[in-house]
Every structure is written in C-alpha cells, then in structure tokens.
C-alpha positions, 0 to 999 in steps of 0.5 A: 768129139767123135769126129776128132776120134774117128779122124785120129784113128784113120790118121793113126793107121796112116801114120804107122805106114808113114813111119814104116816108110822112113825105114825103107831104103828103096825109093820105089817101095817108099813111094808105094807105101806112101801112096797107101798112107796118103790115101788114108790121110785124105780121109782123115783130113776130110773128117777133121776139116782139113780141106787143103790137106785132103786136096794136097794128099789126093794130088800127092796120091796121084803124083806118087802113082805117076812116079811109081810108074815112071810117068811123072814128067815135066808136064805132069809136074806142072799140071799137079803144081797148077792144080795144087796151087789153084785148089789150095788157094781157092778152098783154103779154110785155115789161112797161112796154116792151110798153105803148109800142105801146099808148100810141102807138096810142091817142094816134094814134087819138084825135088822127089827125083833126087837120086841121093838117098840122103838128100831124099831123106832130108827132103822128107824131113823138111816136108814132114815138119810142115805137115806136123804144124798143119796136123796140130792145127787140125787136131790130128794129134796121132799124125803129129806124134807120128810126124815126129816119129817119121822125122826121127826115123828118117834121121836115123836112116840118114845116119845109117846111110852115111855110115854105110857110105863111109864103110864102102869107101874104106 
C-alpha cells in the first residue's frame, strides 16, 4: 500500500507539470516542461512496477532533451525507436497494456516535429489516451486523473488556437 501511495505522490507532482504543459503555446517551452515531468514519471513508474512505462519515459526524456537542443535528427529517432521497441518487448511485464507506452512514444517521436500547433496538440491528446489506459492498469490513479486533465487542457488550447487563427484571418 505504501508503494502505491509513494508512486502516486510522485505521479501527482509529474501530473501537475503535465497539465501545465497543456496550457503552453510555445513548443520549446512545452518540451522543456515535459522533460521534467517525464523524469518524475520514470520514478513513479518504477515505484508502481510499470517497467515499460519507466523505460519509455526515460527514453522520452532523452528524446525531449535532443529535441530541445535541436539535435533530434533521423539517426537519433531511429536509435530511440530501436531502443524503445527492443527494451519494451524484452522487459514488458504487462502484456498488451505494457505496449501502450511504446506505441505512444514511437508515435510522438515520429510526429513531434509537426509545425502546426493544433495538430501538435491533437498528437498530445492521442498519446495521453494511451498513457491513461496504462496508468490505470499500474494503479497510478493520480496520473489517470491528470491524463484526463491534460487531454482536456489540450482540447481547450486547440479551441483557443482555432479561434485566434480565425480572428487573424478577419
């Protein structure tokens, strides 16, 4: 029980950062905040026994640092994809559910360079739905709640971006 409590406290802190990132409209700042959030989720996943989640979060942390420094090229994406797939398939302890972080991160990795902020926000929503299912399965209940908040905050940001875009065209 104490393990679940500790894992959820760490996830709570990470989740607050995750929701905050959904309100940010500048991509570099989103990636910076997400990097801190991801580091905390590595710890939370380890405490809660989510091995693939911890692996994927760790590799996502590296991905975000490379992206933040504008050093995430094709070669780096291929290496991160191979590492993600190899480690996830080898160490997965949760069956199909354990593969959701892999699908999420590989999708995000290959599409994160989207220039259109609305499409980028949709990408975040899709990947968060996969994490919501995974987090529920490892009993990371605070993360589940905040996965929902992140999805909602990104949808709100999408609406705001679309409204602002329409106003600029007038």
